[in-house]
N, C-alpha and C positions, 0 to 999 in steps of 0.2 A: 290334490292340486293346491299349491300355495303361491302367494304373490310376494315378491321382494318389495318391502316398504321402506327400507333405509339403505344407505350406501355401505354395504359390507363387501369385501373382496371374496366372491364365491364363484365356484365352478360346478358343473354337473358331471364332468368326466365323460360326456358324450362328444367324441371327436368327430368333426365334420371335414377336416382337412389337415394336411401337413405342409410344412415349409422346409427350407434347407438353409444351411449356413452359407452366407455370401462372403463374410469376412470376419475375422477376429483380430483385433489389434490392441496392443497394450495401451492402457490409459490409467495413469497414476499407479496405485497399488493393485488395481484390477485390470479389467479389459472391457473394450467396447465390443458387443456382440451385434452383428448385423445379419438379419435374416431376410431371405427372399421369400415373399408370400404371394398369395393370389391377389389379383387386382380387386376382387370383391372384398376380401378381408382388409386390404389396405384402405379402401374407401370407407369401410364400416367403422374403423377404429380411429381414435384421436390421440394426439400426444398427451401423455400423463394418464391415459387409460391403461388397463392391464390385460395381459394375455398369459395363459398357462402354457409354458414351453416345456414339454416332456414332464408335466406335473409340477413345475415350479413357477409360481406367479412372478412375472417380471413387468416392470413399468416401461411403457414406450416413451423414450426420450427424444426421438426424432423420426422423421419420415422423409423419404426421398425416392424419386423415380429416375432410374438411369436406364434409358432405352427400354428393353423388355423386362427389366427387373424392378419389382416393387419392394422397396427396402424399409424395414422397421429396425430402429436402433435401440439397444438396451445397454445398461451397464451391469457388469457382473463383478462382484468383489472376489469371487472364487475363480482363479484361473483353472483349477482342477475341473470344475463344472463345465467351463468353456471347452476344455480339451475333450471332455466326454461328448459334448455336442458336435464338435468337429469330426469325430470319428464316425458319426452316423449320417447316412444318406438322407434320411427324412426325420423331421421333428414333429411330434404331435402338438397341434395348436388348438387352443380354445379361448375365445375372448370371455371376459368376466360377465356375469349376469348383470343386466341393466335394471335400473330402478323401474318398478312396475311390471316387469316380465313375470309371467306365470311359469312355474317349474313343477316338476314332480320327481319324487325319489330323493336320494341323499344329496347333500351339498358338501362340497370340499373347499378348502381355503387355498389350495395351491402351495401348501407348505409340507414337503415330504416328512413323513414320520420316521424315515430311515431308508436304507437300501437293501434290497434282497437280491440274491444271486440265482441266475438261471441254471438249473441242473439237468433239465431234460426238455426236449421239444419234439413232439410227434405230430405228423400230418394226419388229419382226419379226412374221411370221405366227404366229398362235397366242397373241399377247399378250406375247411377250418383247421385249427391246430389245438393241441393240448400241451400245456406247459406246466412245469413244476418248478417252484422256486423255494429257496431256503432263506428264512429270515430269523436269525438268532437274536430275538428281542423279547423282552418280557411282555410286550403288547400282544404277542401271538396267543397267549393263554386267554385273552379276552375276546378272541375271535371264534367264530363257529362256521360250520358249513351253511351256505346260502347268505352269509354276510357279504356286503359289498366293500370293495377296496379299489383304489386307483393305482395302476401300474403305469409309470411314465405318463400320468394324466389320463389314462383310459379306464373307464368304469368297468369292473369285472366282478363276477360273482364266484365266490369260493365253492368249488365242487367237492373237493376232498381235502382232508387235513392230516398231517402227522404232527409230531411234537413241535417241530420247527419248520415244517414244510407246508406249502399251500399249492393246490392244484386247480387250474382253470381250463375250461373249454372255451375256446374263442371262435366265434362264428365267422364265416367267410366274409361277411360285410365289414366286420371290425378288422379283420386281417387286411382287407383291401384299403381301408380308410386310415390305417395307422402304420406305425413302424415296428409293431411287436414281433412280427415274424422275421425281422432282420437281425434280431439279437442272436449271438452265438453262445454256446455253452460256456459258462464261466463269467459272462458279462452280467452287469447289474442293472436292475430297474429301480427308479425312485418309487417308493411305496408310500401311499397316504391312506390311513384308515379313517373311518367315520369320526368326525370331530367329537361327537358325544361319547363314543366308545373310548377314544383316546383320553378324554378328560376323566372318565370314570376309572380307566386304568391307571392314570397318574395319581388319582386320589387314593385308590386302593394300594398301590405300590408304596406311596408315602406313609400310609397308616401301618402297613406291614413292616416297614423298615424302622 
């Protein structure tokens, strides 16, 4: 167990709820993303605080209550990412860790290391699922079975590996709390690996090149 003692933008990958896209509208060269979230999350966060949305850290720029909708507003420079969000019924949400909070396990920064493609999804007994993704990236060589990664912001443990493939067993509770089971074959997940593994991989790749 560790304690956060300074202001770093960090997440655990443990998703407690999802939200949905209320509106996306053009703004300058990018767009404004407006999400409908739970009243509890709306109350808990403040303007200029941060939330991981499908594994990408975004800063809250505005808040508004419209009838039954509790809206958080963000700016996205990438209209492509906004389009990906619009296609999904649910988005995985996690607020950033606060000063003084105790945490356990790996920490992530909400900065995707890349995108991996779903190539198989099988239902398991009891309501879980087994998924396999392909990630054709040099970072794969620095991963191993039982390592932790985040897919669309959800903390998962690698169960099996191929040269560029990763296999995960996802428990029923995680299936129910996230949007992972909604993906279709061929769609992509944002993937983030442990920051320490990423840094070591970057150093080794630089030396080898």
